N, C-alpha and C positions, 0 to 999 in steps of 0.2 A: 455622382457615382465614383468618388475617389477612394472608396473602401476596398481593401484587398479582401477577396472572397475567403482566402484561407488563413487570415491572420490569427484566428482562434487556435489553430493547430499548434502554434509554437509554444503555447502555455500548457499544452497537454503532455502528461507524463508519457503517454504511449504514442509519441509522434511517429514512430516507425511502424505502427500498427494501424489497422482500421480504426479511426477515431470513434466510431460507433461502439467499439469494444470496451471502452472505458467503463469501469464500475464506479458509480458516483457515491459520494458520501463516506469515503474511507478516511480514517485518521489514525494518528498514533500518539496523541497527547498523553494518554495514560492507559492503564490496563483495561478499564471499562470500554474506552473508545476502541482499543485494539480488538477486544473480544467481539464487540458489535460489528466491527469491520470484517473480522474473520467469518462471522455468520453471514454477512452480506456477500462475501466472496463465495462461500460454500453454496449459497442459494441463488447465485447469480445466473445459473443456467449456462455459464460459459464452458468451454472445453477445459479439461484437466490442466493442460499446459498453460492456458490463459490464467486460470485461477492461481497456479503456482507462481507464474510471472508477476501477477498483481501482488501476491503476498511477499515475494522477494523484494519487489520495488519498495513496498511499505516498510518491510523489515530493515532494509538498508537506510531508508530515510530516517527511521526511528533511531537507528544506531548512530548515524552521523549527528543527528540533533542531540542525542544524549551525550555524545562526546563533546559537543560544543556548548552544552548548557552550563551556565554558571551557578544557577540556583540548585541546591542539593535536592530539593523535593522534585523539581522539574526533571532533573537528571535521573532520579529514581523512577519517576513515572514513565519517562521515555524508555528507560532501560527495561521496565516491566513490559511495555508495549512491544519492544523489540523481541523479548523472550517469547511472548505469545505468538507473534508472527512466525518466529523461528520454529517453535514447537509444531505449529500447523504445517510448515514447510517440511520439517523432518518426518512427520507422520505420513504425509501425503506423497512425498517423493518416492517412497519405496513401493508404491502400488504398481507402477508401470513396468 
């Protein structure tokens, strides 16, 4: 019984939140993946704030990945993903 019960939490993006709150299967490899992820976020049944937080996290990760990408196609795909998340964030921020 040498396993740490909470070792999984450290790899979780939402360490500071209830781990059950994570929306699984999100990605930002390209526009298609980002669009699927935005739909998952929209239909996740989470609170508005949680959805925006998830989108912001993905958007930032896509942005950083795109800045670091060496391959021009990857850079473009990641950039597109970033824009899709950003659009979702901008559209939904104004509601509250």
